[in-house]
A tleap script that builds the chain and sets N, CA, C and O, in Angstrom:
source leaprc.protein.ff14SB
mol = sequence {
  NMET SER GLU ARG TYR ARG ARG GLY ILE ASP
  ILE ALA GLU ARG LEU ALA SER ASP LYS LEU
  ALA HIE PHE VAL GLU SER GLY VAL ALA GLU
  VAL ALA PRO ASP PHE ALA ARG MET THR ILE
  GLU PHE ALA PHE GLY ASP LEU TYR ALA ARG
  ASP ALA LEU ASP LEU ARG SER ARG GLU LEU
  ILE ALA ILE ALA VAL LEU ALA ALA SER GLY
  ARG ALA GLY PRO GLN LEU ARG ILE HIE VAL
  GLN SER ALA ALA ALA SER GLY ILE ASP LYS
  ALA GLU ILE VAL GLU ALA LEU MET GLN THR
  ALA LEU TYR ALA GLY PHE PRO ALA ALA LEU
  ASN ALA LEU ALA ASP CYS HIE ASP LEU LEU
  THR ASP ASP ASP CYS LEU GLY ASP ARG CYS
  CGLY
}
set mol.1.N position { -20.032 -7.949 12.212 }
set mol.1.CA position { -18.829 -7.846 11.401 }
set mol.1.C position { -18.548 -9.234 10.802 }
set mol.1.O position { -18.446 -10.222 11.529 }
set mol.2.N position { -18.427 -9.293 9.491 }
set mol.2.CA position { -18.209 -10.572 8.817 }
set mol.2.C position { -16.787 -11.076 9.047 }
set mol.2.O position { -15.892 -10.313 9.409 }
set mol.3.N position { -16.601 -12.357 8.834 }
set mol.3.CA position { -15.266 -12.957 8.941 }
set mol.3.C position { -14.321 -12.337 7.913 }
set mol.3.O position { -13.154 -12.090 8.218 }
set mol.4.N position { -14.806 -12.087 6.714 }
set mol.4.CA position { -13.986 -11.443 5.667 }
set mol.4.C position { -13.528 -10.067 6.123 }
set mol.4.O position { -12.368 -9.700 5.932 }
set mol.5.N position { -14.435 -9.305 6.724 }
set mol.5.CA position { -14.094 -7.961 7.187 }
set mol.5.C position { -13.055 -8.031 8.301 }
set mol.5.O position { -12.070 -7.293 8.273 }
set mol.6.N position { -13.263 -8.902 9.273 }
set mol.6.CA position { -12.322 -9.043 10.394 }
set mol.6.C position { -10.945 -9.460 9.868 }
set mol.6.O position { -9.927 -8.912 10.292 }
set mol.7.N position { -10.914 -10.416 8.956 }
set mol.7.CA position { -9.650 -10.875 8.366 }
set mol.7.C position { -8.989 -9.718 7.603 }
set mol.7.O position { -7.775 -9.535 7.687 }
set mol.8.N position { -9.774 -8.949 6.871 }
set mol.8.CA position { -9.257 -7.805 6.127 }
set mol.8.C position { -8.672 -6.738 7.026 }
set mol.8.O position { -7.595 -6.212 6.748 }
set mol.9.N position { -9.373 -6.413 8.105 }
set mol.9.CA position { -8.860 -5.430 9.066 }
set mol.9.C position { -7.568 -5.928 9.689 }
set mol.9.O position { -6.616 -5.162 9.840 }
set mol.10.N position { -7.524 -7.207 10.054 }
set mol.10.CA position { -6.307 -7.774 10.652 }
set mol.10.C position { -5.115 -7.643 9.710 }
set mol.10.O position { -4.025 -7.261 10.136 }
set mol.11.N position { -5.317 -7.956 8.441 }
set mol.11.CA position { -4.224 -7.866 7.463 }
set mol.11.C position { -3.844 -6.410 7.229 }
set mol.11.O position { -2.655 -6.092 7.200 }
set mol.12.N position { -4.804 -5.524 7.063 }
set mol.12.CA position { -4.513 -4.104 6.848 }
set mol.12.C position { -3.748 -3.514 8.029 }
set mol.12.O position { -2.817 -2.732 7.838 }
set mol.13.N position { -4.134 -3.883 9.237 }
set mol.13.CA position { -3.428 -3.380 10.414 }
set mol.13.C position { -2.018 -3.953 10.495 }
set mol.13.O position { -1.093 -3.250 10.901 }
set mol.14.N position { -1.841 -5.202 10.119 }
set mol.14.CA position { -0.511 -5.814 10.117 }
set mol.14.C position { 0.403 -5.099 9.111 }
set mol.14.O position { 1.588 -4.895 9.377 }
set mol.15.N position { -0.143 -4.730 7.984 }
set mol.15.CA position { 0.649 -4.074 6.944 }
set mol.15.C position { 0.963 -2.624 7.270 }
set mol.15.O position { 2.088 -2.171 7.059 }
set mol.16.N position { 0.001 -1.908 7.770 }
set mol.16.CA position { 0.148 -0.455 7.844 }
set mol.16.C position { -0.041 0.126 9.233 }
set mol.16.O position { -0.314 1.318 9.372 }
set mol.17.N position { 0.096 -0.682 10.242 }
set mol.17.CA position { -0.101 -0.169 11.599 }
set mol.17.C position { -1.345 0.695 11.680 }
set mol.17.O position { -1.323 1.761 12.295 }
set mol.18.N position { -2.391 0.258 11.086 }
set mol.18.CA position { -3.740 0.827 11.053 }
set mol.18.C position { -3.915 2.027 10.132 }
set mol.18.O position { -5.029 2.541 10.028 }
set mol.19.N position { -2.854 2.502 9.451 }
set mol.19.CA position { -3.011 3.636 8.525 }
set mol.19.C position { -3.984 3.312 7.402 }
set mol.19.O position { -4.853 4.117 7.069 }
set mol.20.N position { -3.830 2.122 6.822 }
set mol.20.CA position { -4.679 1.734 5.700 }
set mol.20.C position { -6.111 1.528 6.165 }
set mol.20.O position { -7.047 2.035 5.547 }
set mol.21.N position { -6.281 0.797 7.239 }
set mol.21.CA position { -7.625 0.568 7.751 }
set mol.21.C position { -8.281 1.898 8.129 }
set mol.21.O position { -9.467 2.103 7.868 }
set mol.22.N position { -7.516 2.792 8.738 }
set mol.22.CA position { -8.053 4.097 9.118 }
set mol.22.C position { -8.462 4.906 7.887 }
set mol.22.O position { -9.516 5.540 7.876 }
set mol.23.N position { -7.619 4.878 6.850 }
set mol.23.CA position { -7.926 5.598 5.610 }
set mol.23.C position { -9.258 5.120 5.033 }
set mol.23.O position { -10.108 5.928 4.655 }
set mol.24.N position { -9.429 3.803 4.970 }
set mol.24.CA position { -10.664 3.257 4.398 }
set mol.24.C position { -11.837 3.468 5.338 }
set mol.24.O position { -12.908 3.903 4.914 }
set mol.25.N position { -11.640 3.161 6.612 }
set mol.25.CA position { -12.754 3.236 7.547 }
set mol.25.C position { -13.220 4.660 7.824 }
set mol.25.O position { -14.414 4.883 8.026 }
set mol.26.N position { -12.313 5.619 7.838 }
set mol.26.CA position { -12.749 6.973 8.156 }
set mol.26.C position { -12.998 7.791 6.895 }
set mol.26.O position { -14.104 8.299 6.706 }
set mol.27.N position { -12.006 7.928 6.037 }
set mol.27.CA position { -12.152 8.776 4.855 }
set mol.27.C position { -13.184 8.269 3.870 }
set mol.27.O position { -14.059 9.018 3.437 }
set mol.28.N position { -13.085 7.013 3.518 }
set mol.28.CA position { -14.006 6.448 2.535 }
set mol.28.C position { -15.373 6.202 3.170 }
set mol.28.O position { -16.404 6.521 2.578 }
set mol.29.N position { -15.376 5.641 4.362 }
set mol.29.CA position { -16.640 5.276 5.012 }
set mol.29.C position { -17.521 6.478 5.294 }
set mol.29.O position { -18.746 6.362 5.339 }
set mol.30.N position { -16.905 7.622 5.482 }
set mol.30.CA position { -17.678 8.834 5.742 }
set mol.30.C position { -18.606 9.156 4.573 }
set mol.30.O position { -19.724 9.635 4.764 }
set mol.31.N position { -18.122 8.884 3.356 }
set mol.31.CA position { -18.888 9.186 2.154 }
set mol.31.C position { -19.633 7.956 1.637 }
set mol.31.O position { -20.782 8.046 1.204 }
set mol.32.N position { -18.957 6.805 1.690 }
set mol.32.CA position { -19.509 5.588 1.092 }
set mol.32.C position { -19.190 4.373 1.964 }
set mol.32.O position { -18.253 3.632 1.667 }
set mol.33.N position { -19.957 4.160 3.034 }
set mol.33.CA position { -19.654 3.077 3.970 }
set mol.33.C position { -19.636 1.684 3.333 }
set mol.33.O position { -18.818 0.847 3.715 }
set mol.34.N position { -20.513 1.427 2.383 }
set mol.34.CA position { -20.508 0.122 1.722 }
set mol.34.C position { -19.241 -0.071 0.895 }
set mol.34.O position { -18.708 -1.178 0.815 }
set mol.35.N position { -18.761 1.008 0.282 }
set mol.35.CA position { -17.528 0.935 -0.500 }
set mol.35.C position { -16.333 0.652 0.413 }
set mol.35.O position { -15.452 -0.129 0.055 }
set mol.36.N position { -16.299 1.276 1.579 }
set mol.36.CA position { -15.229 1.028 2.550 }
set mol.36.C position { -15.250 -0.433 2.998 }
set mol.36.O position { -14.205 -1.082 3.055 }
set mol.37.N position { -16.423 -0.944 3.312 }
set mol.37.CA position { -16.553 -2.336 3.735 }
set mol.37.C position { -16.104 -3.285 2.633 }
set mol.37.O position { -15.376 -4.244 2.889 }
set mol.38.N position { -16.545 -3.010 1.392 }
set mol.38.CA position { -16.158 -3.873 0.263 }
set mol.38.C position { -14.644 -3.851 0.062 }
set mol.38.O position { -14.045 -4.887 -0.228 }
set mol.39.N position { -14.025 -2.689 0.212 }
set mol.39.CA position { -12.579 -2.585 0.036 }
set mol.39.C position { -11.852 -3.450 1.057 }
set mol.39.O position { -10.945 -4.204 0.702 }
set mol.40.N position { -12.241 -3.345 2.305 }
set mol.40.CA position { -11.604 -4.143 3.357 }
set mol.40.C position { -11.854 -5.631 3.121 }
set mol.40.O position { -10.926 -6.437 3.189 }
set mol.41.N position { -13.111 -5.994 2.844 }
set mol.41.CA position { -13.444 -7.412 2.664 }
set mol.41.C position { -12.756 -8.012 1.446 }
set mol.41.O position { -12.119 -9.060 1.545 }
set mol.42.N position { -12.881 -7.352 0.296 }
set mol.42.CA position { -12.365 -7.932 -0.943 }
set mol.42.C position { -10.848 -7.820 -1.048 }
set mol.42.O position { -10.155 -8.821 -1.227 }
set mol.43.N position { -10.336 -6.589 -0.934 }
set mol.43.CA position { -8.896 -6.400 -1.137 }
set mol.43.C position { -8.079 -7.143 -0.091 }
set mol.43.O position { -7.137 -7.859 -0.432 }
set mol.44.N position { -8.427 -6.982 1.162 }
set mol.44.CA position { -7.590 -7.549 2.219 }
set mol.44.C position { -8.130 -8.851 2.789 }
set mol.44.O position { -7.364 -9.775 3.059 }
set mol.45.N position { -9.440 -8.932 2.973 }
set mol.45.CA position { -10.020 -10.150 3.518 }
set mol.45.C position { -9.992 -11.323 2.557 }
set mol.45.O position { -9.912 -12.477 2.979 }
set mol.46.N position { -10.058 -11.029 1.250 }
set mol.46.CA position { -10.026 -12.090 0.244 }
set mol.46.C position { -8.663 -12.177 -0.452 }
set mol.46.O position { -7.977 -13.193 -0.342 }
set mol.47.N position { -8.268 -11.117 -1.167 }
set mol.47.CA position { -7.065 -11.198 -2.004 }
set mol.47.C position { -5.767 -11.245 -1.201 }
set mol.47.O position { -4.953 -12.145 -1.405 }
set mol.48.N position { -5.563 -10.301 -0.300 }
set mol.48.CA position { -4.322 -10.293 0.478 }
set mol.48.C position { -4.210 -11.522 1.383 }
set mol.48.O position { -3.106 -11.883 1.790 }
set mol.49.N position { -5.316 -12.159 1.698 }
set mol.49.CA position { -5.311 -13.330 2.580 }
set mol.49.C position { -4.968 -14.632 1.851 }
set mol.49.O position { -4.773 -15.661 2.498 }
set mol.50.N position { -4.892 -14.606 0.546 }
set mol.50.CA position { -4.589 -15.825 -0.213 }
set mol.50.C position { -3.159 -16.285 0.069 }
set mol.50.O position { -2.291 -15.485 0.419 }
set mol.51.N position { -2.932 -17.582 -0.089 }
set mol.51.CA position { -1.648 -18.182 0.273 }
set mol.51.C position { -0.583 -18.158 -0.818 }
set mol.51.O position { 0.595 -18.333 -0.508 }
set mol.52.N position { -0.942 -17.953 -2.061 }
set mol.52.CA position { 0.013 -18.104 -3.162 }
set mol.52.C position { 1.152 -17.088 -3.116 }
set mol.52.O position { 2.263 -17.396 -3.549 }
set mol.53.N position { 0.900 -15.884 -2.601 }
set mol.53.CA position { 1.938 -14.865 -2.446 }
set mol.53.C position { 1.966 -14.412 -0.994 }
set mol.53.O position { 0.928 -14.339 -0.337 }
set mol.54.N position { 3.165 -14.107 -0.498 }
set mol.54.CA position { 3.247 -13.563 0.854 }
set mol.54.C position { 2.938 -12.068 0.824 }
set mol.54.O position { 2.865 -11.462 -0.245 }
set mol.55.N position { 2.757 -11.484 2.002 }
set mol.55.CA position { 2.411 -10.065 2.081 }
set mol.55.C position { 3.515 -9.185 1.508 }
set mol.55.O position { 3.231 -8.135 0.930 }
set mol.56.N position { 4.758 -9.595 1.660 }
set mol.56.CA position { 5.895 -8.848 1.126 }
set mol.56.C position { 5.782 -8.712 -0.398 }
set mol.56.O position { 5.926 -7.621 -0.949 }
set mol.57.N position { 5.526 -9.826 -1.057 }
set mol.57.CA position { 5.370 -9.811 -2.517 }
set mol.57.C position { 4.178 -8.965 -2.927 }
set mol.57.O position { 4.254 -8.196 -3.885 }
set mol.58.N position { 3.087 -9.107 -2.209 }
set mol.58.CA position { 1.881 -8.329 -2.531 }
set mol.58.C position { 2.126 -6.835 -2.390 }
set mol.58.O position { 1.627 -6.052 -3.198 }
set mol.59.N position { 2.884 -6.425 -1.379 }
set mol.59.CA position { 3.170 -5.004 -1.190 }
set mol.59.C position { 4.076 -4.473 -2.295 }
set mol.59.O position { 3.850 -3.368 -2.787 }
set mol.60.N position { 5.092 -5.228 -2.698 }
set mol.60.CA position { 5.950 -4.789 -3.811 }
set mol.60.C position { 5.143 -4.662 -5.096 }
set mol.60.O position { 5.332 -3.717 -5.862 }
set mol.61.N position { 4.250 -5.606 -5.329 }
set mol.61.CA position { 3.385 -5.537 -6.511 }
set mol.61.C position { 2.474 -4.313 -6.416 }
set mol.61.O position { 2.303 -3.594 -7.401 }
set mol.62.N position { 1.891 -4.072 -5.249 }
set mol.62.CA position { 1.014 -2.911 -5.077 }
set mol.62.C position { 1.764 -1.617 -5.369 }
set mol.62.O position { 1.240 -0.737 -6.051 }
set mol.63.N position { 2.979 -1.496 -4.862 }
set mol.63.CA position { 3.779 -0.295 -5.100 }
set mol.63.C position { 4.039 -0.121 -6.594 }
set mol.63.O position { 3.862 0.972 -7.132 }
set mol.64.N position { 4.455 -1.191 -7.261 }
set mol.64.CA position { 4.765 -1.109 -8.694 }
set mol.64.C position { 3.523 -0.771 -9.523 }
set mol.64.O position { 3.588 0.067 -10.422 }
set mol.65.N position { 2.406 -1.412 -9.227 }
set mol.65.CA position { 1.193 -1.180 -10.014 }
set mol.65.C position { 0.630 0.218 -9.754 }
set mol.65.O position { 0.193 0.896 -10.684 }
set mol.66.N position { 0.642 0.643 -8.503 }
set mol.66.CA position { 0.174 2.000 -8.203 }
set mol.66.C position { 1.056 3.034 -8.881 }
set mol.66.O position { 0.554 4.020 -9.421 }
set mol.67.N position { 2.365 2.818 -8.859 }
set mol.67.CA position { 3.278 3.734 -9.553 }
set mol.67.C position { 3.009 3.723 -11.052 }
set mol.67.O position { 2.979 4.776 -11.689 }
set mol.68.N position { 2.813 2.536 -11.613 }
set mol.68.CA position { 2.584 2.405 -13.054 }
set mol.68.C position { 1.298 3.108 -13.489 }
set mol.68.O position { 1.198 3.577 -14.623 }
set mol.69.N position { 0.323 3.181 -12.596 }
set mol.69.CA position { -0.936 3.830 -12.955 }
set mol.69.C position { -0.748 5.320 -13.211 }
set mol.69.O position { -1.531 5.933 -13.935 }
set mol.70.N position { 0.285 5.896 -12.621 }
set mol.70.CA position { 0.562 7.309 -12.818 }
set mol.70.C position { -0.342 8.249 -12.039 }
set mol.70.O position { -0.200 9.468 -12.134 }
set mol.71.N position { -1.251 7.706 -11.284 }
set mol.71.CA position { -2.170 8.548 -10.505 }
set mol.71.C position { -2.551 7.844 -9.205 }
set mol.71.O position { -3.730 7.689 -8.885 }
set mol.72.N position { -1.550 7.432 -8.482 }
set mol.72.CA position { -1.751 6.593 -7.300 }
set mol.72.C position { -2.254 7.341 -6.078 }
set mol.72.O position { -2.956 6.766 -5.246 }
set mol.73.N position { -1.905 8.612 -5.959 }
set mol.73.CA position { -2.366 9.397 -4.825 }
set mol.73.C position { -1.931 8.827 -3.491 }
set mol.73.O position { -0.844 8.261 -3.373 }
set mol.74.N position { -2.780 8.974 -2.485 }
set mol.74.CA position { -2.403 8.546 -1.132 }
set mol.74.C position { -2.204 7.035 -1.002 }
set mol.74.O position { -1.507 6.588 -0.092 }
set mol.75.N position { -2.796 6.248 -1.887 }
set mol.75.CA position { -2.627 4.797 -1.784 }
set mol.75.C position { -1.166 4.389 -1.940 }
set mol.75.O position { -0.693 3.517 -1.211 }
set mol.76.N position { -0.447 5.000 -2.871 }
set mol.76.CA position { 0.971 4.683 -3.046 }
set mol.76.C position { 1.739 5.021 -1.777 }
set mol.76.O position { 2.560 4.225 -1.320 }
set mol.77.N position { 1.486 6.179 -1.210 }
set mol.77.CA position { 2.189 6.574 0.018 }
set mol.77.C position { 1.896 5.598 1.154 }
set mol.77.O position { 2.799 5.234 1.907 }
set mol.78.N position { 0.651 5.176 1.281 }
set mol.78.CA position { 0.294 4.231 2.342 }
set mol.78.C position { 1.045 2.915 2.151 }
set mol.78.O position { 1.559 2.355 3.119 }
set mol.79.N position { 1.117 2.416 0.919 }
set mol.79.CA position { 1.807 1.151 0.674 }
set mol.79.C position { 3.315 1.284 0.835 }
set mol.79.O position { 3.968 0.349 1.300 }
set mol.80.N position { 3.880 2.428 0.460 }
set mol.80.CA position { 5.315 2.644 0.688 }
set mol.80.C position { 5.588 2.688 2.191 }
set mol.80.O position { 6.559 2.099 2.666 }
set mol.81.N position { 4.737 3.381 2.933 }
set mol.81.CA position { 4.914 3.434 4.385 }
set mol.81.C position { 4.761 2.058 5.036 }
set mol.81.O position { 5.455 1.746 6.003 }
set mol.82.N position { 3.869 1.253 4.513 }
set mol.82.CA position { 3.631 -0.055 5.130 }
set mol.82.C position { 4.636 -1.103 4.684 }
set mol.82.O position { 4.614 -2.227 5.184 }
set mol.83.N position { 5.509 -0.760 3.760 }
set mol.83.CA position { 6.480 -1.732 3.244 }
set mol.83.C position { 7.341 -2.332 4.352 }
set mol.83.O position { 7.631 -3.528 4.332 }
set mol.84.N position { 7.746 -1.520 5.307 }
set mol.84.CA position { 8.615 -2.008 6.386 }
set mol.84.C position { 7.956 -3.143 7.168 }
set mol.84.O position { 8.638 -4.069 7.605 }
set mol.85.N position { 6.647 -3.077 7.345 }
set mol.85.CA position { 5.939 -4.124 8.076 }
set mol.85.C position { 6.005 -5.458 7.353 }
set mol.85.O position { 5.799 -6.509 7.958 }
set mol.86.N position { 6.293 -5.416 6.056 }
set mol.86.CA position { 6.404 -6.635 5.258 }
set mol.86.C position { 7.860 -7.027 5.019 }
set mol.86.O position { 8.133 -7.989 4.301 }
set mol.87.N position { 8.788 -6.292 5.613 }
set mol.87.CA position { 10.197 -6.598 5.449 }
set mol.87.C position { 10.832 -6.008 4.210 }
set mol.87.O position { 11.874 -6.487 3.760 }
set mol.88.N position { 10.228 -4.983 3.653 }
set mol.88.CA position { 10.738 -4.327 2.441 }
set mol.88.C position { 11.501 -3.081 2.871 }
set mol.88.O position { 11.009 -2.293 3.679 }
set mol.89.N position { 12.701 -2.906 2.331 }
set mol.89.CA position { 13.452 -1.701 2.670 }
set mol.89.C position { 13.400 -0.695 1.522 }
set mol.89.O position { 12.871 -0.983 0.448 }
set mol.90.N position { 13.951 0.474 1.768 }
set mol.90.CA position { 13.881 1.572 0.798 }
set mol.90.C position { 14.563 1.218 -0.517 }
set mol.90.O position { 14.068 1.565 -1.589 }
set mol.91.N position { 15.696 0.529 -0.438 }
set mol.91.CA position { 16.415 0.143 -1.660 }
set mol.91.C position { 15.549 -0.755 -2.539 }
set mol.91.O position { 15.592 -0.643 -3.764 }
set mol.92.N position { 14.773 -1.637 -1.937 }
set mol.92.CA position { 13.892 -2.524 -2.708 }
set mol.92.C position { 12.746 -1.737 -3.339 }
set mol.92.O position { 12.320 -2.054 -4.449 }
set mol.93.N position { 12.247 -0.726 -2.654 }
set mol.93.CA position { 11.194 0.112 -3.227 }
set mol.93.C position { 11.734 0.844 -4.448 }
set mol.93.O position { 11.071 0.910 -5.483 }
set mol.94.N position { 12.924 1.387 -4.326 }
set mol.94.CA position { 13.543 2.088 -5.457 }
set mol.94.C position { 13.751 1.114 -6.617 }
set mol.94.O position { 13.493 1.472 -7.767 }
set mol.95.N position { 14.209 -0.099 -6.343 }
set mol.95.CA position { 14.388 -1.103 -7.400 }
set mol.95.C position { 13.059 -1.435 -8.075 }
set mol.95.O position { 12.995 -1.572 -9.297 }
set mol.96.N position { 12.000 -1.563 -7.274 }
set mol.96.CA position { 10.676 -1.831 -7.852 }
set mol.96.C position { 10.245 -0.686 -8.763 }
set mol.96.O position { 9.643 -0.914 -9.812 }
set mol.97.N position { 10.551 0.536 -8.361 }
set mol.97.CA position { 10.192 1.690 -9.190 }
set mol.97.C position { 11.057 1.762 -10.446 }
set mol.97.O position { 10.584 2.213 -11.490 }
set mol.98.N position { 12.302 1.331 -10.365 }
set mol.98.CA position { 13.145 1.265 -11.564 }
set mol.98.C position { 12.592 0.228 -12.534 }
set mol.98.O position { 12.582 0.456 -13.744 }
set mol.99.N position { 12.133 -0.907 -12.015 }
set mol.99.CA position { 11.510 -1.938 -12.850 }
set mol.99.C position { 10.218 -1.398 -13.469 }
set mol.99.O position { 9.894 -1.691 -14.620 }
set mol.100.N position { 9.494 -0.611 -12.687 }
set mol.100.CA position { 8.279 0.021 -13.182 }
set mol.100.C position { 8.600 0.932 -14.370 }
set mol.100.O position { 7.853 0.964 -15.347 }
set mol.101.N position { 9.705 1.667 -14.286 }
set mol.101.CA position { 10.099 2.561 -15.379 }
set mol.101.C position { 10.309 1.786 -16.668 }
set mol.101.O position { 9.962 2.251 -17.754 }
set mol.102.N position { 10.879 0.603 -16.535 }
set mol.102.CA position { 11.146 -0.223 -17.713 }
set mol.102.C position { 9.859 -0.598 -18.445 }
set mol.102.O position { 9.809 -0.556 -19.674 }
set mol.103.N position { 8.840 -0.957 -17.709 }
set mol.103.CA position { 7.618 -1.471 -18.321 }
set mol.103.C position { 6.472 -0.465 -18.408 }
set mol.103.O position { 5.597 -0.607 -19.262 }
set mol.104.N position { 6.461 0.544 -17.545 }
set mol.104.CA position { 5.347 1.497 -17.539 }
set mol.104.C position { 5.781 2.897 -17.945 }
set mol.104.O position { 4.941 3.775 -18.139 }
set mol.105.N position { 7.073 3.111 -18.073 }
set mol.105.CA position { 7.582 4.406 -18.494 }
set mol.105.C position { 8.231 5.189 -17.376 }
set mol.105.O position { 7.849 5.097 -16.209 }
set mol.106.N position { 9.223 5.960 -17.768 }
set mol.106.CA position { 9.953 6.770 -16.809 }
set mol.106.C position { 9.088 7.819 -16.123 }
set mol.106.O position { 9.240 8.019 -14.918 }
set mol.107.N position { 8.185 8.502 -16.835 }
set mol.107.CA position { 7.376 9.514 -16.138 }
set mol.107.C position { 6.590 8.939 -14.953 }
set mol.107.O position { 6.538 9.559 -13.891 }
set mol.108.N position { 5.987 7.776 -15.123 }
set mol.108.CA position { 5.214 7.174 -14.028 }
set mol.108.C position { 6.110 6.859 -12.836 }
set mol.108.O position { 5.753 7.150 -11.695 }
set mol.109.N position { 7.268 6.267 -13.099 }
set mol.109.CA position { 8.178 5.911 -12.018 }
set mol.109.C position { 8.765 7.152 -11.353 }
set mol.109.O position { 8.879 7.204 -10.128 }
set mol.110.N position { 9.135 8.143 -12.147 }
set mol.110.CA position { 9.686 9.372 -11.580 }
set mol.110.C position { 8.638 10.128 -10.762 }
set mol.110.O position { 8.957 10.706 -9.723 }
set mol.111.N position { 7.399 10.125 -11.229 }
set mol.111.CA position { 6.324 10.758 -10.460 }
set mol.111.C position { 6.105 10.038 -9.131 }
set mol.111.O position { 5.868 10.679 -8.107 }
set mol.112.N position { 6.184 8.717 -9.148 }
set mol.112.CA position { 6.035 7.949 -7.906 }
set mol.112.C position { 7.164 8.287 -6.937 }
set mol.112.O position { 6.932 8.455 -5.740 }
set mol.113.N position { 8.376 8.384 -7.454 }
set mol.113.CA position { 9.505 8.782 -6.597 }
set mol.113.C position { 9.274 10.174 -6.011 }
set mol.113.O position { 9.527 10.409 -4.830 }
set mol.114.N position { 8.799 11.075 -6.831 }
set mol.114.CA position { 8.531 12.432 -6.351 }
set mol.114.C position { 7.416 12.428 -5.297 }
set mol.114.O position { 7.511 13.123 -4.285 }
set mol.115.N position { 6.373 11.651 -5.539 }
set mol.115.CA position { 5.251 11.586 -4.597 }
set mol.115.C position { 5.663 11.028 -3.241 }
set mol.115.O position { 5.056 11.354 -2.221 }
set mol.116.N position { 6.698 10.182 -3.227 }
set mol.116.CA position { 7.133 9.518 -1.991 }
set mol.116.C position { 8.530 9.947 -1.565 }
set mol.116.O position { 9.155 9.288 -0.734 }
set mol.117.N position { 9.024 11.041 -2.126 }
set mol.117.CA position { 10.386 11.500 -1.842 }
set mol.117.C position { 10.665 11.590 -0.348 }
set mol.117.O position { 11.678 11.078 0.129 }
set mol.118.N position { 9.774 12.235 0.389 }
set mol.118.CA position { 9.996 12.399 1.827 }
set mol.118.C position { 10.048 11.050 2.546 }
set mol.118.O position { 10.821 10.885 3.490 }
set mol.119.N position { 9.243 10.096 2.115 }
set mol.119.CA position { 9.228 8.782 2.753 }
set mol.119.C position { 10.511 8.004 2.479 }
set mol.119.O position { 10.961 7.215 3.310 }
set mol.120.N position { 11.093 8.235 1.308 }
set mol.120.CA position { 12.278 7.484 0.911 }
set mol.120.C position { 13.586 8.161 1.318 }
set mol.120.O position { 14.647 7.544 1.229 }
set mol.121.N position { 13.528 9.402 1.757 }
set mol.121.CA position { 14.752 10.085 2.181 }
set mol.121.C position { 14.851 10.251 3.690 }
set mol.121.O position { 15.950 10.424 4.216 }
set mol.122.N position { 13.745 10.204 4.384 }
set mol.122.CA position { 13.743 10.344 5.842 }
set mol.122.C position { 13.902 8.959 6.459 }
set mol.122.O position { 13.115 8.054 6.185 }
set mol.123.N position { 14.924 8.803 7.293 }
set mol.123.CA position { 15.198 7.499 7.899 }
set mol.123.C position { 14.083 7.006 8.803 }
set mol.123.O position { 14.047 5.821 9.136 }
set mol.124.N position { 13.177 7.874 9.207 }
set mol.124.CA position { 12.104 7.486 10.106 }
set mol.124.C position { 10.751 7.348 9.437 }
set mol.124.O position { 9.733 7.311 10.128 }
set mol.125.N position { 10.705 7.269 8.107 }
set mol.125.CA position { 9.409 7.334 7.430 }
set mol.125.C position { 8.875 6.011 6.887 }
set mol.125.O position { 7.839 6.017 6.223 }
set mol.126.N position { 9.507 4.920 7.129 }
set mol.126.CA position { 8.865 3.661 6.763 }
set mol.126.C position { 8.298 3.052 8.027 }
set mol.126.O position { 8.820 3.253 9.124 }
set mol.127.N position { 7.226 2.307 7.856 }
set mol.127.CA position { 6.538 1.758 9.014 }
set mol.127.C position { 5.612 2.801 9.602 }
set mol.127.O position { 5.157 3.700 8.895 }
set mol.128.N position { 5.327 2.691 10.899 }
set mol.128.CA position { 4.345 3.577 11.518 }
set mol.128.C position { 4.983 4.806 12.159 }
set mol.128.O position { 4.347 5.475 12.974 }
set mol.129.N position { 6.218 5.107 11.807 }
set mol.129.CA position { 6.929 6.207 12.449 }
set mol.129.C position { 6.759 7.539 11.725 }
set mol.129.O position { 7.201 8.566 12.240 }
set mol.130.N position { 6.142 7.557 10.566 }
set mol.130.CA position { 6.041 8.798 9.817 }
set mol.130.C position { 4.615 8.979 9.323 }
set mol.130.O position { 3.999 8.025 8.846 }
set mol.131.N position { 4.094 10.169 9.429 }
set mol.131.CA position { 2.717 10.437 9.042 }
set mol.131.C position { 2.587 10.859 7.686 }
set mol.131.O position { 1.476 11.121 7.225 }
savepdb mol mol.pdb
quit
């Protein structure tokens, strides 16, 4: 296991209580193990490990960009769930999505809200308490 991979797993587990690492290691690795390894090494072992932004800022950016894409799928839900581990609360997620509406359009932001409705309305759904 490379240092980049170990660092990536450590960061992914810190953010998502292993949800993100599990998603990549099991779902992706089953079909494309090299792609799973590259995702962990590059996204988390290299980019998320950089010092210029803290994990909190990186998670808010991830939520906004995934929402703006309009087709975020499970990745948006994973990042919304992991927001609590970075000190982000539900009100801040909603604000990030409102900012997303300004620059990426209301449909993208509204779709993101709809995709994560249960996570944002259930008091137990941020962090590792909600599946």
